[in-house]
C-alpha positions as CSV (number, residue, x, y, z in Angstrom):
1,M,95.1,97.5,104.6
2,Y,95.6,95.9,102.4
3,R,95.9,96.2,103.1
4,S,96.5,94.2,101.3
5,L,96.3,92.7,100.3
6,I,97.2,95.5,100.7
7,I,97.8,91.9,99.7
8,I,97.3,91.0,99.5
9,S,96.5,90.3,99.3
10,F,101.0,90.6,96.6
11,L,103.3,93.5,96.1
12,L,106.2,95.2,94.1
13,I,109.9,95.3,93.3
14,N,111.5,98.2,91.4
15,F,108.3,100.1,91.8
16,T,109.2,103.3,89.8
17,T,110.5,101.4,86.8
18,A,107.7,98.8,86.8
19,F,104.7,101.2,86.9
20,G,106.4,103.8,84.7
21,Q,106.7,101.3,81.8
22,N,103.7,99.0,82.2
23,Q,101.5,97.7,79.3
24,W,98.3,97.0,81.2
25,K,96.1,94.2,79.9
26,L,92.6,93.6,81.2
27,K,92.8,90.2,82.9
28,T,89.3,89.9,84.4
29,E,86.2,92.0,85.0
30,K,83.3,91.1,87.3
31,D,80.9,92.9,89.6
32,G,82.3,96.3,88.5
33,I,85.9,95.2,89.4
34,K,88.5,95.4,86.7
35,V,91.8,93.6,87.2
36,Y,94.8,94.4,84.9
37,T,98.2,92.7,84.7
38,S,101.4,93.8,83.1
39,P,104.8,92.2,82.5
40,V,107.6,93.8,84.5
41,L,111.2,94.2,83.2
42,N,113.6,91.6,84.7
43,S,110.8,89.9,86.6
44,K,108.7,86.8,86.1
45,V,106.0,88.3,88.3
46,K,103.4,90.5,86.7
47,A,102.3,93.9,88.1
48,V,98.6,94.2,89.0
49,R,96.2,97.1,88.8
50,V,92.7,97.0,90.1
51,E,89.9,99.6,89.4
52,C,86.6,99.7,91.2
53,T,83.9,102.1,92.5
54,F,82.5,101.7,96.0
55,Q,79.4,103.2,97.6
56,A,81.2,104.8,100.6
57,T,82.7,108.0,101.9
58,L,86.5,108.6,102.0
59,S,86.5,108.1,105.7
60,Q,84.6,104.8,105.5
61,F,87.0,103.4,102.9
62,I,90.2,104.6,104.7
63,A,88.9,103.3,108.0
64,V,88.5,99.8,106.5
65,I,92.1,99.9,105.0
66,L,93.6,101.0,108.3
67,D,91.6,98.5,110.3
68,V,94.5,96.0,110.4
69,K,92.7,93.2,112.3
70,G,89.8,93.3,109.9
71,C,92.1,92.5,107.0
72,V,91.7,88.7,107.6
73,D,88.0,89.1,106.7
74,W,88.6,90.4,103.1
75,V,92.3,90.2,102.0
76,Y,92.8,87.1,99.9
77,H,94.6,84.2,101.7
78,T,95.5,86.3,104.7
79,R,96.1,84.0,107.7
80,S,96.9,86.7,110.2
81,C,97.2,90.5,110.4
82,E,98.2,92.5,113.4
83,L,99.3,96.1,114.3
84,V,103.0,96.5,115.0
85,K,103.3,100.2,115.7
86,Q,100.9,103.1,115.5
87,I,102.7,106.3,114.6
88,S,99.7,108.5,114.1
89,P,96.0,108.1,113.0
90,A,97.3,108.3,109.4
91,E,100.5,106.2,109.8
92,L,101.2,102.7,111.1
93,Y,103.2,99.5,110.7
94,Y,101.5,96.1,110.5
95,Y,102.5,92.4,110.2
96,S,100.7,89.9,108.0
97,E,101.1,86.3,107.1
98,I,99.9,84.9,103.7
99,N,98.7,81.3,103.3
100,L,100.0,79.6,100.2
101,P,99.1,76.1,98.8
102,W,101.3,73.2,99.9
103,P,104.2,72.6,99.3
104,V,105.0,76.3,98.9
105,E,106.0,78.0,102.2
106,N,103.8,80.7,103.6
107,R,105.0,84.3,103.1
108,D,104.9,87.2,105.6
109,F,105.8,90.9,105.6
110,V,105.8,94.0,107.7
111,A,104.2,97.0,105.8
112,H,104.4,100.7,106.5
113,L,101.0,102.4,105.7
114,T,100.9,106.2,105.3
115,V,97.8,108.1,104.3
116,T,97.9,111.5,102.6
117,Q,95.2,113.7,101.0
118,N,95.3,116.4,98.4
119,P,93.6,119.4,100.0
120,H,92.3,120.6,96.7
121,T,91.0,117.5,94.9
122,K,90.4,115.5,98.2
123,A,92.0,112.5,96.5
124,V,93.7,110.2,99.1
125,T,96.8,108.2,98.5
126,I,97.8,105.2,100.7
127,D,101.3,103.9,100.3
128,G,102.2,100.5,101.7
129,P,105.7,99.3,101.1
130,A,107.1,96.3,102.9
131,V,109.9,97.1,105.3
132,A,112.6,95.2,107.0
133,G,112.8,94.7,110.7
134,F,110.1,95.2,113.4
135,V,109.2,91.5,113.5
136,P,111.9,88.7,113.7
137,V,112.0,86.3,110.7
138,K,110.1,83.1,111.5
139,K,110.9,79.5,110.9
140,D,109.4,78.0,107.8
141,I,107.9,81.3,106.6
142,V,109.6,83.3,103.9
143,R,109.9,87.0,104.6
144,I,108.9,89.5,101.8
145,N,111.1,92.6,101.9
146,G,111.2,94.0,98.3
147,S,107.6,95.1,97.7
148,K,105.3,98.0,97.5
149,G,101.6,98.7,96.9
150,K,99.6,101.9,96.4
151,W,95.9,103.0,96.7
152,V,94.6,106.1,95.1
153,V,91.0,106.9,96.2
154,E,89.0,109.8,94.7
155,P,85.5,111.0,95.8
156,V,82.9,111.0,93.0
157,G,79.5,112.2,94.2
158,N,78.4,109.7,96.9
159,E,81.0,107.1,95.8
160,V,84.7,106.7,95.8
161,K,86.7,105.6,92.8
162,V,89.6,103.4,93.7
163,E,92.8,102.4,91.8
164,Y,95.1,99.9,93.4
165,T,98.5,99.0,92.0
166,L,100.6,96.1,93.2
167,Q,103.5,93.9,92.4
168,I,105.6,91.4,94.4
169,D,109.0,89.9,94.7
170,P,107.8,86.9,96.7
171,G,111.3,85.7,97.7
172,G,112.4,82.1,98.0
173,A,111.3,79.3,95.7
174,I,107.9,79.9,94.3
175,P,106.5,79.3,90.8
176,A,105.8,82.5,88.9
177,W,102.6,80.9,87.5
178,L,101.3,80.6,91.1
179,V,102.0,84.2,91.9
180,N,100.5,85.3,88.6
181,M,97.4,83.2,89.2
182,F,97.0,84.9,92.6
183,A,97.5,88.2,90.9
184,A,94.2,87.9,89.0
185,E,92.1,85.7,91.4
186,G,93.4,87.4,94.6
187,P,92.5,91.0,93.8
188,L,89.1,90.1,92.4
189,Q,88.1,88.1,95.5
190,S,89.6,90.7,97.8
191,F,87.6,93.5,96.2
192,Q,84.4,91.5,96.3
193,K,84.8,91.0,100.0
194,L,85.9,94.6,100.5
195,K,82.5,95.7,99.2
196,L,80.9,93.6,101.9
197,Q,83.4,94.8,104.5
198,L,82.4,98.4,103.9
199,K,78.8,97.6,104.7
200,K,79.6,96.5,108.3
201,S,78.1,98.6,111.1
202,Q,81.4,99.7,112.6
203,Y,82.3,101.7,109.4
204,R,78.8,103.0,108.6
205,N,79.1,106.4,110.3
206,V,82.8,106.7,110.8
207,R,84.5,110.1,110.4
208,L,88.3,110.4,110.3
209,S,89.7,113.7,111.7
210,F,92.6,113.7,109.1
211,I,90.3,113.2,106.1
212,Q,88.1,115.8,104.3
213,D,85.0,113.9,103.1
């Protein structure tokens, strides 16, 4: 999922270097959602970290993230999102297009989602790098190739504690101020809508065979 945003909604270049040397600064906090940003070496685009706790099981949360079509309901400025290839219940490729304000061209990407769980702590990691290929480059849409996002989801009683890290090389001509604005506003709105998404009936009693709740 997201996602998005794994997206979103906005992702990462030089992932290891960026997140290994970040100086996180709290950008905004609302409804229990904390959004941090950090400058990244040799990039005008800031890295993002989001922290939040949800009233959900691991299966419920992972089901929402893997529900590709549902991403348009909660991932910030997502115009479309569709499954490209299902490798297994815990691995898939999906395509997404992101709406950007005129006159900036929309962006799109193909992401590779993989879900793994630590059998001892039950913590779940979802990696979602953008990958080349799978979907032809489209006219008037800029393809994002150098990016990566990561979810870490830990069970805490009847809740899950979520940490999401994200940075993007948006490609093409796009003002860094616009991307950095989205970096704060986008995650906050996405996580607010994610809380509502988790309450939908289709996720209420879901159990995933590859997840230990």
